[in-house]
C-alpha positions, 0 to 999 in steps of 0.5 A: 850632472847631465850633459844638458844641465852642465851646458845650461849652467855653463852658459848661464852662470857667468856674470858676463854671459850677456857680453858674449856673442858667437865667436872664435876668441881672438885675444890681443896680439901676443908678443915676446916678453922683452918686446911689449906692444900696447893692446890699445893706444892710450887716450890723450888725457891718460897720465904717464903713470898709467901703464900699457898692458900687454898679452903674451902667447900662453896667457890671455891676461893683459898685465903691465910689464908682463913677464911670461911664466912659460918660456916663449921663443919668438921668430921675427919676420926679419929672421924669416926674410934673412933665412929665405924662408919660403915654407915655415916648417923649414925654419921652425924645424931648426929650433932646438925645441922642435923635432922635424915633422913633415918637410919639403923632403917628406916624399913618403911620410907615412902620415900627413902629406903636408908640412907639420910641426912637432914640439919635443917629438910628441907628434904634430897632433900634440902641438897646437897651431894658432893664427893670431892667437886663434885656433884654425881648422885642421887640414885633415881628419887628424886635426893637424894643420898644414903649415903651407896654409900660412903664407910666410911673407905675411907673418909678423912673428912666430911665438913658440910656447913649450909646455902644456897650454890646455888651460889657456887654449884647450885640447891639443896643447900638450907639448905646447903652442905655435902662434903665427901672428900676422901683419894686419894693419898697413898703409901703402903698397909693396911688391916682393919678388924672389928666387933661388936654387941649389948651386948645382941648379936643382930645386929652382923656385920663384916667389912673388907677393903683393901687400896693399893697405890704407885707411878710410873714414877719416882714419877710423878704419884700415883695410889690408889685402895680401896675395902671394904665389910660390913655385918650387921644382922637385929633385930626384934621389938619383941626383946625389951620390948619397941617395942614388942607390938604396943601401944594404947593411953588413953585420959582423958577428964573432962566435966564441966556441969555448963559451958557446956565445957570440957578440956583434962586432958592428954593422956597416952600410954599403951602396956599391959592391966595392963598399960592401966588399970593404965593409965585409973585409973590415968586419972579418978583420976584427981581432979574434983569438984561437977559440973565436971565428968572425963572420960577416954576412948581409943582414938587410938587403938594399932596395927591394926584394920585389923587382920588375923582372919578377921573382918566384918563391920555391915552395917547400911543399911543391919544390922545383926538381932536378934543375941543371946548372950547366947551361942557360937553356930551357930548364937549366941555369948557368953557373953564376957569381952568387956574391956578385963579385967578378973576382970570385969564380962562378959556382953552380947554383941550384935554384931555390927561389928563382928570377930572370936575367936581362935576356928573359932567361930563368936564373937563381934569385941572387940576393946575398952577400954582394948581391944584396947591393941592388945593382943589376949590372953586378948580377943582383936580383934585388931592385934599386927603387931609389932613382924614381923617388923624390928627395925634394918635393915640387910644390906650388902655392897661391893665397889671398888674405884680407884684414879689416879694422874699424872703430865702430864707436869710441869704445867698440872696435871691429876686426875682420879676417878672410883667408884662402890658401891653395897649396899643391904638393907632388910626391913620386915613388917607384912603381908598386911592388906586388907580392903574394900573386898566386899564378895559375899555370894555365896562364897564356903567358906560361902555357901559350895559346894551346893552354899546355905547359911545356909545348913549343908555343910557351912564351917562357920555356925555361919557366915552363920546364921549372914548373913542370919539374915540381911534384905537382906541376899543375899547381899554382905558384907564388910570384912577386912583381913590380909594375914598372911598365905601369909607371912610377906611383905619383901623388898630387895633394891639393890642400885648400884652406878657407877661413873667415873671422869677425871680432868685436872688442871694447871697454865695459869700464875704464879697467874692464874690456870685452872681446867676442868673435865668430869664426868659420873655416874649412880645410879641404884635402884632395889626393890623386894617386896615379899609376896604381895597379888594380889587383883584380884586373891584374889577376884576370889579365895574368890568368887570361881573359878567356879563362875568366867567365864572361860575366865576371870579366872586367871591361877591356880585359887584356892578357897580361905577361909579367914574367921576365924583364918588363914586357909592359910599357906605360902606353901598352894595352896591358898596362892601361888595363891594369892601371888605375888612379884613385881619389881621396877627399878629406874635409874638416869644417869648423864653426867657433864662437867665443868671448871673454871679459878681463880686468882687475877683480880688486886691488891688493897692497902689491897691485891689482888682481888681474883676471879673465873669464871666457866661454868657447864653443866649437863644432867640427864636421869631418868627412873622408871619402874614398873611391870604390876601388879603395873601399873594396881593397882592390888597389895593389899595395894598399889596404881597404879604406872606408869613408868617415863621416862624423861630428864633434862639438865642445863647450868650454869655460875658462878663467885665469887669475894673476895675484900679486903677492909682493912688490917693490920691496927689498929682495922682492921686486915682484912675487906673483902667482898665476892660476888658470882653469878650463872645463871642457865638455866634448860630445865624444869623451865628455868632460875634461879639466885642464889647469895650471899654476905658476909663479914669478919672483924677482928679488932684484930688477935684473933677475927673475925666477919663474915656474909653472905646472900645467895639466893638459889634455888632448881629446881624440881627433875625428879620425881617432873617434870615427875611423870606420874599419880600415883593413890591412894585411901585415906580416906576422909570426905566430908565437904559438908555432911549434918551434917556439913552444916546443921548449916552453911548456908554460907557453904551450899550455897558454896557447892551448887554453887562452880562449878564456882571455882571447877569442879562440885557441890552438887545439891541443892536438895541433900544438906539436906541429902547429904552424901558421898557414899564412905569413900575413894576418888580417888586421882591422883598425876602427875608431874607438868611441871609448877612448879616453883623453890623453893627459900631459903634465908639464913642469918648467922652472927657470930664470931670466937674467938681464944685468944692468951693470955690464960695462958694455952691451946689453945681455938677456939670458934665460935658463929653463928646466922642463919635464913632460909626462904623457899618459893615456896616449892614443896609439895604434898597436901593430898586429905583431906587437899585440901578439907578442904582448899577449903570449910573451906575458901570458896575459898576466899584465893589464896590457897583455890581457887587453892585447889577448882580447884583440886576437881571434883564432879559428876554433877548428884549426887555431889559425889567427884569423884576425887581429884588432889593431884599433886605437886604444889608450896606452897603458905606458908613459912617455917622459921627457926632461931637459933644459932650454937655454937662450942668450941674447947679447947686443953691443954697439961697437962704439961702446968699445972703441968710439970710432968703430961703427955698427952694432953686433948682435948674438943669439943662442938657442940651445936645448939639452935633453936629459931623458926621453923615456918610453915605458922606461927605455931611454931614447935620448940621442937616438935616430928617427927609427927609435920613436919615429923622430930623431931625439938629439941629446942637444941641439943648438942654433947660434946667430951673429949679425952686424948692422951698419947703416943700411946694411945687415949681415948675418951668419947662422950656425945650426948644430946636430950632434951624432946619434946612436943607432943601437937604440933600445929594442931596435934592429941594431941593439947590441951590434956596436953600430956606429953613431951618426956623425955630428954636423954643422951648417952655416948660412950667410945672409945680407940685406941692403936697404938701397933706398927707403923704398927698395930692400934687397936680401941675399942668402947662401945656405950650407956654405960648406956644401955638405950633404947628409950622412948615410945612416944605418937606420936610413935603410928603413927610411928614405934616401939612406938618411933622415931627410927631415933632420938633415933637411939643410944638407939634403941638396947641398949649397943653395942661394936665394935673392929677394927684392922688396919695393914699396910704393 
């Protein structure tokens, strides 16, 4: 069937099409199954027998006494208030079902530059965010929503549905749905102000919001206006011991000479020379027999190998010669402690790679053993970049919202919503590291004004002497430098979200109702990145402006000296010449129309067969605009990025049906079957189908069983479809290098003939001595118009236990088993991954053969000229399974002892993860370096509260177990790396209703003033830890105070 005919039939075949108007469907406000709320007020003449009907997030059906077939976790506005929640992701990331996404601690996220939520760790793009049951435009070209665009003070509750929900809500709901339900009907006025900080004075914040509402036209209408402001200070990593120095790693290794085999005996992190020496001693002390020897060397250096004082690579083809080690004079080196340990005697060092000391004299590059800890005072040549980085981000947010409700007639109701939120987040990283600079010796910073290396006017005579010692003294040399003189890299991200929606709903008959609405929204994301280095300007300045043809000179060309201790200052002319700020703008605009009708189809002996039928249309226009410098790839440390301009639209039809099978029978209080189906037609990927089927069974009124199977889908985002050829230069190792193929005749033959699979091969004559001519390879990443939708299959089965026979108190508990399978995941595979897959498997598997197609070699030399790292559908599978457990218990103390006042409540949320499989490898209980996010085997939150008259007291416990750092395929696999320690966090809150109009809330978080552990995998992350997982501990103990006054 053609696209045109499919759309025509979709829009004309429905019996209710005439009732639909342009919209973005807004169902009745959802609620948790144990707190039903009526969708409409019953008429005065209705009988008591007529039951109220409710909807729950995860379904658009309206049923009497509705019990959800999918697990729903609700977070109330009181929980948001008591936990001093200013940014919603802070509270939601502690839920056991959530793997922390970007948070207040995400200074260098590597993904979205705003707050996200990630159910089950499948990625924010696979969690659908709704506001009042309605989709909202994404905040970037990925389609992911910035949670900062949703004011915490306006949220009535948050409902989280885990498991696929695409049959109900469409694409993206593979992992589940997070529905933010707002306060939209209010009479009166209230002002709320608050503030807080760490007990050490860091991370100060202040917040204020205003809520006004009232009825009009004799109560037929209600208007609500809300405004909010929030401001938070940032905190640098230099403020805390655990994050102040970027740590090094020490490996232990035991070799057995009798068996010619070895094993790792551990790996230990160190951020000081004393810690390094202690770690090395501990690893050397591992028991060994006479045939065994222990070794402990640094495997991963701390900080960065690119310091602001510079480093020079010694070329094996043109090495430094005859460098004396006796005195710190031109061309000579002083004796030095190669391990940075004052207790060891200095030894003579022949240069190899070179660097500078604080006096500007040339020295060997010291980076091994104790020098791997990047503390300059100890003599290390490595650079500690940590102090300049944020650990806690500064942010500011302003928002205004209006709601309107109006009874147009007795049977038609209108609802309007308008929202604007502007949030500003700042990040800061250490100055740009720049590697691979090819420096001509004619540079004025080397050869001086006379242009001759080795004369009296050379600015760096010892460097000149070293360069002249080479067999080819006039050749360029390779230099690495960090641009501290330009300043730390700063980013300001401004996210503006504008959303408008109008909804009409009404009654067709006594039992049937309709709903139709139209919505428009725009997300605008602007990024300004300051203190970057313009690489062409740097190369001209270092080469010397006089050595650059006038026609090619950049405006304001200034000679630049980057050799030795930082000679540039942020206001120097040279720094100004090479400094550049870059601008990026992303926008996504969405128009959406939808509508539905719902009501009973007919009646069975067990009850009415309820149904809903709906149509939806969405159009997304996306745009990414970068400045010329980024498009041309001129920014040091950044790859070339191209503009994006694309549009996608989707037509959808859906239905849900609930069929009662049995009711009010012995051992069958209820047995119902729910079915759902959605057909979607995307302009990018064509037709997608999603469906669900599930059941509810209550043998008795206090025990219910439930289960559901969802087949969900996710269509490619705009970025995944329209990315326009971004360029990168990742490091790589060629599998066809002579050292790798010399002992493998099969691989050697494949490297010489794989032109039949890939583009190009290594000429046979070159194989015996073949080596890559460069350590980096050009990689291109394009959007892929041939991507298939991702597919998710989610199964859940569980029970709800609500006994009515307990002697005291009220108990409600749920236990649900879940299983999620993700196939055809849209992924970008790295250049090295593609090369390894092609040559390790010799093109024999489907994935390997596909990867070989992405490699291009020069037909004359065999050198890899490019690798296509464009997005593709993974041929592997991700599978997650486990258990969700929730317990709620409430007890009036007078039920125990009649004289005891008050009520005690207990809430437990627990997730046990049995497996987190990626292509058969299990990552349960591993740190974030495994799959990009930590996957605890179990995670729990326990809340206890006590209510007495006008007072509420709450104690909250958040538990994170220890995590393995030697995950499958990781850097530390087989190293006996220690698990991270388990951590408990306690928060205490108190709320006092001073009067009917005044409420004061105080909170102290992290009562025990703990800080996050330094993790081994944190060496590759920020702040030596997993700052997202351990966010509650990042700045130690904190406090907040808030007051709300009603008028």
